[in-house]
Every structure is written in structure tokens, then in C-alpha cells.
ChimeraX commands (.cxc) that place a marker at each C-alpha (Angstrom):
marker #1 position 0.02,0.29,-0.16 radius 0.5
marker #1 position 1.08,3.67,-0.88 radius 0.5
marker #1 position 0.38,6.38,1.53 radius 0.5
marker #1 position -2.75,7.58,-0.20 radius 0.5
marker #1 position -6.16,6.88,2.44 radius 0.5
marker #1 position -5.40,3.35,1.96 radius 0.5
marker #1 position -5.71,2.78,-1.38 radius 0.5
marker #1 position -3.88,0.40,-3.22 radius 0.5
marker #1 position -2.01,0.94,-7.01 radius 0.5
marker #1 position -5.37,0.07,-8.56 radius 0.5
marker #1 position -7.64,2.15,-6.76 radius 0.5
marker #1 position -5.13,5.37,-7.30 radius 0.5
marker #1 position -4.54,4.68,-11.14 radius 0.5
marker #1 position -8.61,4.55,-11.43 radius 0.5
marker #1 position -9.02,8.19,-9.68 radius 0.5
marker #1 position -9.88,11.18,-11.66 radius 0.5
marker #1 position -7.05,13.42,-11.89 radius 0.5
marker #1 position -9.05,15.93,-9.61 radius 0.5
marker #1 position -9.44,13.46,-6.97 radius 0.5
marker #1 position -6.13,12.56,-6.81 radius 0.5
marker #1 position -4.80,16.16,-6.89 radius 0.5
marker #1 position -6.54,16.52,-3.90 radius 0.5
marker #1 position -5.18,13.35,-1.85 radius 0.5
marker #1 position -1.93,14.12,-3.26 radius 0.5
marker #1 position -2.27,17.78,-1.64 radius 0.5
marker #1 position -2.23,17.10,2.54 radius 0.5
marker #1 position -1.92,14.51,4.97 radius 0.5
marker #1 position -0.22,11.30,4.94 radius 0.5
marker #1 position -0.48,11.05,1.25 radius 0.5
marker #1 position 0.91,14.81,0.47 radius 0.5
marker #1 position 3.38,14.22,-2.14 radius 0.5
marker #1 position 4.46,18.12,-3.42 radius 0.5
marker #1 position 5.64,16.83,-6.98 radius 0.5
marker #1 position 2.57,14.49,-8.25 radius 0.5
marker #1 position 0.47,17.31,-6.37 radius 0.5
marker #1 position 2.16,19.70,-8.60 radius 0.5
marker #1 position 1.79,17.53,-12.20 radius 0.5
marker #1 position -2.12,16.41,-11.08 radius 0.5
marker #1 position -2.73,20.69,-10.71 radius 0.5
marker #1 position -1.24,21.55,-14.14 radius 0.5
marker #1 position -3.04,18.78,-15.46 radius 0.5
marker #1 position -6.35,20.05,-13.69 radius 0.5
marker #1 position -5.24,23.51,-14.99 radius 0.5
marker #1 position -5.74,22.57,-18.84 radius 0.5
marker #1 position -9.03,20.96,-18.48 radius 0.5
marker #1 position -8.02,17.00,-17.94 radius 0.5
marker #1 position -9.02,17.01,-14.72 radius 0.5
marker #1 position -11.24,13.97,-15.31 radius 0.5
marker #1 position -9.03,11.44,-16.78 radius 0.5
marker #1 position -8.21,9.02,-14.93 radius 0.5
marker #1 position -4.47,8.16,-13.50 radius 0.5
marker #1 position -4.21,4.95,-15.45 radius 0.5
marker #1 position -5.93,6.11,-18.45 radius 0.5
marker #1 position -3.74,5.16,-21.88 radius 0.5
marker #1 position -2.72,7.65,-24.10 radius 0.5
marker #1 position -4.31,5.86,-27.06 radius 0.5
marker #1 position -7.56,6.62,-25.18 radius 0.5
marker #1 position -7.19,10.54,-25.46 radius 0.5
marker #1 position -8.88,12.77,-28.30 radius 0.5
marker #1 position -6.30,14.97,-30.46 radius 0.5
marker #1 position -7.33,17.94,-28.28 radius 0.5
marker #1 position -6.93,16.15,-25.38 radius 0.5
marker #1 position -3.39,14.91,-26.04 radius 0.5
marker #1 position -2.32,18.67,-27.44 radius 0.5
marker #1 position -3.32,19.94,-23.68 radius 0.5
marker #1 position -0.74,17.58,-22.40 radius 0.5
marker #1 position 2.41,19.28,-23.78 radius 0.5
marker #1 position 1.09,22.79,-22.47 radius 0.5
marker #1 position 0.43,21.09,-18.70 radius 0.5
marker #1 position 3.96,19.81,-19.08 radius 0.5
marker #1 position 5.50,23.21,-19.77 radius 0.5
marker #1 position 3.31,25.91,-18.90 radius 0.5
marker #1 position 5.45,26.98,-15.89 radius 0.5
marker #1 position 8.57,26.92,-18.23 radius 0.5
marker #1 position 9.77,30.60,-18.91 radius 0.5
marker #1 position 9.59,31.79,-22.99 radius 0.5
marker #1 position 8.44,29.15,-25.17 radius 0.5
marker #1 position 5.73,28.93,-28.20 radius 0.5
marker #1 position 3.04,26.72,-28.52 radius 0.5
marker #1 position 1.17,25.76,-31.83 radius 0.5
marker #1 position -2.20,23.81,-31.42 radius 0.5
marker #1 position -3.91,22.70,-34.38 radius 0.5
marker #1 position -7.60,22.30,-33.45 radius 0.5
marker #1 position -7.35,22.14,-29.95 radius 0.5
marker #1 position -11.21,22.41,-29.64 radius 0.5
marker #1 position -11.73,19.22,-31.36 radius 0.5
marker #1 position -14.17,16.91,-29.44 radius 0.5
marker #1 position -14.38,19.49,-26.55 radius 0.5
marker #1 position -17.68,20.62,-24.31 radius 0.5
marker #1 position -18.54,24.19,-24.93 radius 0.5
marker #1 position -17.05,24.00,-20.67 radius 0.5
marker #1 position -14.01,22.67,-21.69 radius 0.5
marker #1 position -13.37,25.16,-24.13 radius 0.5
marker #1 position -13.74,28.04,-22.02 radius 0.5
marker #1 position -11.73,26.48,-19.80 radius 0.5
marker #1 position -9.10,26.18,-22.71 radius 0.5
marker #1 position -9.41,29.68,-23.47 radius 0.5
marker #1 position -8.41,30.61,-20.23 radius 0.5
marker #1 position -5.49,28.21,-20.29 radius 0.5
marker #1 position -4.65,30.42,-23.52 radius 0.5
marker #1 position -4.79,33.36,-21.43 radius 0.5
marker #1 position -2.70,32.38,-19.00 radius 0.5
marker #1 position 0.38,31.17,-21.28 radius 0.5
marker #1 position -0.46,34.46,-23.44 radius 0.5
marker #1 position 0.29,36.58,-19.59 radius 0.5
marker #1 position 3.17,34.15,-18.96 radius 0.5
marker #1 position 5.32,35.77,-21.67 radius 0.5
marker #1 position 4.61,32.48,-23.94 radius 0.5
marker #1 position 3.56,32.88,-27.82 radius 0.5
marker #1 position 0.67,30.73,-28.73 radius 0.5
marker #1 position -0.52,29.89,-32.24 radius 0.5
marker #1 position -3.68,28.10,-32.64 radius 0.5
marker #1 position -5.37,27.10,-36.01 radius 0.5
marker #1 position -8.87,27.03,-35.30 radius 0.5
marker #1 position -12.24,26.72,-36.90 radius 0.5
marker #1 position -13.77,27.17,-33.97 radius 0.5
marker #1 position -15.85,30.68,-33.32 radius 0.5
marker #1 position -15.38,30.98,-29.48 radius 0.5
marker #1 position -11.98,30.51,-29.99 radius 0.5
marker #1 position -11.68,32.78,-33.01 radius 0.5
marker #1 position -13.69,35.65,-31.51 radius 0.5
marker #1 position -10.97,35.19,-28.43 radius 0.5
marker #1 position -7.86,35.74,-30.66 radius 0.5
marker #1 position -5.94,38.80,-30.36 radius 0.5
marker #1 position -4.76,38.82,-34.19 radius 0.5
marker #1 position -5.97,36.41,-37.00 radius 0.5
marker #1 position -4.44,35.45,-39.93 radius 0.5
marker #1 position -7.36,34.23,-42.30 radius 0.5
marker #1 position -6.48,31.73,-45.22 radius 0.5
marker #1 position -8.64,31.35,-48.19 radius 0.5
marker #1 position -10.54,32.34,-49.95 radius 0.5
marker #1 position -11.90,28.60,-49.74 radius 0.5
marker #1 position -10.60,25.49,-48.61 radius 0.5
marker #1 position -8.14,22.84,-50.11 radius 0.5
marker #1 position -6.81,24.16,-53.91 radius 0.5
marker #1 position -9.23,26.77,-53.49 radius 0.5
marker #1 position -7.02,28.44,-50.53 radius 0.5
marker #1 position -3.57,29.29,-49.14 radius 0.5
marker #1 position -3.72,32.73,-49.59 radius 0.5
marker #1 position -3.95,35.29,-46.90 radius 0.5
marker #1 position -6.97,36.74,-46.90 radius 0.5
marker #1 position -7.35,38.66,-43.71 radius 0.5
marker #1 position -4.78,40.08,-41.40 radius 0.5
marker #1 position -5.97,41.48,-38.05 radius 0.5
marker #1 position -7.83,41.60,-35.19 radius 0.5
marker #1 position -11.21,39.67,-34.70 radius 0.5
marker #1 position -13.13,43.05,-34.45 radius 0.5
marker #1 position -11.69,44.37,-38.08 radius 0.5
marker #1 position -12.30,40.88,-39.44 radius 0.5
marker #1 position -16.00,41.24,-38.00 radius 0.5
marker #1 position -16.34,44.68,-39.36 radius 0.5
marker #1 position -14.68,43.82,-42.57 radius 0.5
marker #1 position -16.84,41.10,-43.28 radius 0.5
marker #1 position -15.33,40.39,-46.70 radius 0.5
marker #1 position -14.43,36.80,-45.60 radius 0.5
marker #1 position -16.31,33.60,-44.77 radius 0.5
marker #1 position -14.79,33.71,-41.63 radius 0.5
marker #1 position -15.78,37.28,-40.81 radius 0.5
marker #1 position -19.03,36.36,-42.13 radius 0.5
marker #1 position -19.51,33.18,-39.83 radius 0.5
marker #1 position -17.98,35.40,-37.09 radius 0.5
marker #1 position -20.09,37.90,-37.17 radius 0.5
marker #1 position -23.28,36.36,-37.14 radius 0.5
marker #1 position -21.66,34.49,-33.81 radius 0.5
marker #1 position -21.11,37.79,-31.62 radius 0.5
marker #1 position -24.43,39.14,-33.10 radius 0.5
marker #1 position -22.47,42.03,-34.80 radius 0.5
marker link #1:1,2 radius 0.2
marker link #1:2,3 radius 0.2
marker link #1:3,4 radius 0.2
marker link #1:4,5 radius 0.2
marker link #1:5,6 radius 0.2
marker link #1:6,7 radius 0.2
marker link #1:7,8 radius 0.2
marker link #1:8,9 radius 0.2
marker link #1:9,10 radius 0.2
marker link #1:10,11 radius 0.2
marker link #1:11,12 radius 0.2
marker link #1:12,13 radius 0.2
marker link #1:13,14 radius 0.2
marker link #1:14,15 radius 0.2
marker link #1:15,16 radius 0.2
marker link #1:16,17 radius 0.2
marker link #1:17,18 radius 0.2
marker link #1:18,19 radius 0.2
marker link #1:19,20 radius 0.2
marker link #1:20,21 radius 0.2
marker link #1:21,22 radius 0.2
marker link #1:22,23 radius 0.2
marker link #1:23,24 radius 0.2
marker link #1:24,25 radius 0.2
marker link #1:25,26 radius 0.2
marker link #1:26,27 radius 0.2
marker link #1:27,28 radius 0.2
marker link #1:28,29 radius 0.2
marker link #1:29,30 radius 0.2
marker link #1:30,31 radius 0.2
marker link #1:31,32 radius 0.2
marker link #1:32,33 radius 0.2
marker link #1:33,34 radius 0.2
marker link #1:34,35 radius 0.2
marker link #1:35,36 radius 0.2
marker link #1:36,37 radius 0.2
marker link #1:37,38 radius 0.2
marker link #1:38,39 radius 0.2
marker link #1:39,40 radius 0.2
marker link #1:40,41 radius 0.2
marker link #1:41,42 radius 0.2
marker link #1:42,43 radius 0.2
marker link #1:43,44 radius 0.2
marker link #1:44,45 radius 0.2
marker link #1:45,46 radius 0.2
marker link #1:46,47 radius 0.2
marker link #1:47,48 radius 0.2
marker link #1:48,49 radius 0.2
marker link #1:49,50 radius 0.2
marker link #1:50,51 radius 0.2
marker link #1:51,52 radius 0.2
marker link #1:52,53 radius 0.2
marker link #1:53,54 radius 0.2
marker link #1:54,55 radius 0.2
marker link #1:55,56 radius 0.2
marker link #1:56,57 radius 0.2
marker link #1:57,58 radius 0.2
marker link #1:58,59 radius 0.2
marker link #1:59,60 radius 0.2
marker link #1:60,61 radius 0.2
marker link #1:61,62 radius 0.2
marker link #1:62,63 radius 0.2
marker link #1:63,64 radius 0.2
marker link #1:64,65 radius 0.2
marker link #1:65,66 radius 0.2
marker link #1:66,67 radius 0.2
marker link #1:67,68 radius 0.2
marker link #1:68,69 radius 0.2
marker link #1:69,70 radius 0.2
marker link #1:70,71 radius 0.2
marker link #1:71,72 radius 0.2
marker link #1:72,73 radius 0.2
marker link #1:73,74 radius 0.2
marker link #1:74,75 radius 0.2
marker link #1:75,76 radius 0.2
marker link #1:76,77 radius 0.2
marker link #1:77,78 radius 0.2
marker link #1:78,79 radius 0.2
marker link #1:79,80 radius 0.2
marker link #1:80,81 radius 0.2
marker link #1:81,82 radius 0.2
marker link #1:82,83 radius 0.2
marker link #1:83,84 radius 0.2
marker link #1:84,85 radius 0.2
marker link #1:85,86 radius 0.2
marker link #1:86,87 radius 0.2
marker link #1:87,88 radius 0.2
marker link #1:88,89 radius 0.2
marker link #1:89,90 radius 0.2
marker link #1:90,91 radius 0.2
marker link #1:91,92 radius 0.2
marker link #1:92,93 radius 0.2
marker link #1:93,94 radius 0.2
marker link #1:94,95 radius 0.2
marker link #1:95,96 radius 0.2
marker link #1:96,97 radius 0.2
marker link #1:97,98 radius 0.2
marker link #1:98,99 radius 0.2
marker link #1:99,100 radius 0.2
marker link #1:100,101 radius 0.2
marker link #1:101,102 radius 0.2
marker link #1:102,103 radius 0.2
marker link #1:103,104 radius 0.2
marker link #1:104,105 radius 0.2
marker link #1:105,106 radius 0.2
marker link #1:106,107 radius 0.2
marker link #1:107,108 radius 0.2
marker link #1:108,109 radius 0.2
marker link #1:109,110 radius 0.2
marker link #1:110,111 radius 0.2
marker link #1:111,112 radius 0.2
marker link #1:112,113 radius 0.2
marker link #1:113,114 radius 0.2
marker link #1:114,115 radius 0.2
marker link #1:115,116 radius 0.2
marker link #1:116,117 radius 0.2
marker link #1:117,118 radius 0.2
marker link #1:118,119 radius 0.2
marker link #1:119,120 radius 0.2
marker link #1:120,121 radius 0.2
marker link #1:121,122 radius 0.2
marker link #1:122,123 radius 0.2
marker link #1:123,124 radius 0.2
marker link #1:124,125 radius 0.2
marker link #1:125,126 radius 0.2
marker link #1:126,127 radius 0.2
marker link #1:127,128 radius 0.2
marker link #1:128,129 radius 0.2
marker link #1:129,130 radius 0.2
marker link #1:130,131 radius 0.2
marker link #1:131,132 radius 0.2
marker link #1:132,133 radius 0.2
marker link #1:133,134 radius 0.2
marker link #1:134,135 radius 0.2
marker link #1:135,136 radius 0.2
marker link #1:136,137 radius 0.2
marker link #1:137,138 radius 0.2
marker link #1:138,139 radius 0.2
marker link #1:139,140 radius 0.2
marker link #1:140,141 radius 0.2
marker link #1:141,142 radius 0.2
marker link #1:142,143 radius 0.2
marker link #1:143,144 radius 0.2
marker link #1:144,145 radius 0.2
marker link #1:145,146 radius 0.2
marker link #1:146,147 radius 0.2
marker link #1:147,148 radius 0.2
marker link #1:148,149 radius 0.2
marker link #1:149,150 radius 0.2
marker link #1:150,151 radius 0.2
marker link #1:151,152 radius 0.2
marker link #1:152,153 radius 0.2
marker link #1:153,154 radius 0.2
marker link #1:154,155 radius 0.2
marker link #1:155,156 radius 0.2
marker link #1:156,157 radius 0.2
marker link #1:157,158 radius 0.2
marker link #1:158,159 radius 0.2
marker link #1:159,160 radius 0.2
marker link #1:160,161 radius 0.2
marker link #1:161,162 radius 0.2
marker link #1:162,163 radius 0.2
marker link #1:163,164 radius 0.2
marker link #1:164,165 radius 0.2
marker link #1:165,166 radius 0.2
marker link #1:166,167 radius 0.2
view
């Protein structure tokens, strides 16, 4: 048995990250290094995963959030995320936006390739590629702030963002 409220290793591995974070924070099971890692997983919105969950069962968005969780307290750095909202619930998207804000506030550069309107509306700067998809795309059709994109409404992204923000 490990000192974790009488749980054996299989019970610990079955614990959700949020429960394990609390468990490793105080008392006989207090392990500061484990608590720190678990706190980071919670910060990136992965608190519902279990400790023993195989990586192969994670969605693309979940796997992408593992990288910031392990590196978010390092100084400097550039993060590139490709469609991190894929498969996420709306509440998880809000948590992801908070994480992106914390990364930027801590001095990191964050580049997000995304189609989700909430993420686009939340961006500091947008580079819109188009004018269409596939062989019809690949040119920069807009560069600027979300407000400028909505005001211009000259691209499909601008039109959809205007509808999303009711502008």
C-alpha cells in the first residue's frame, strides 16, 4: 500500500486527476511533486481523466493539452495548437481559452489553428487563409483583430464571426 488514504495502486490509477490532486495535496498522501503535476493537468482541463488512462484513449485535443500541462511554467516558449477544441464540450472550451490566456500572460506565444468561433473571437490577432478550402485556399485573405475581421466581413470567416458575435 502507498500512503494514499488506504488505497492500493489499482485504486489510485482509477482515480480522476481532480481527486488525485486533492489526495496528494495534504496529509499522509502528501507528495508535492505529484500534486504539482496533477494541478497542471487540472489547469488545462484534463481533471476528468484517470491517472491510469492509456494515452491511446485520449482525443487529439486532450493530447494537445498534455504538452502545455508539462511546459506551462517554463519561461518563454512558443505553443502551436492545431484544432485543440476538437471533441471538447463548450465548458471545456472556456477552460481552454483561460489556459491560452494564462500562457500568453506568462510571456508565451500561442499560435492556434482553429475553426471554432469562440476561439476566433477570443484571439488577439487573426490570419485568415482562403478564399476557400483545399486547392481554393492558401492565400492570406485577412490579417488583424477579431473586431476588424467582423467589421470587414469580406471573408467567410468574417461573416460567420459576425453572425456568432451578433455584430
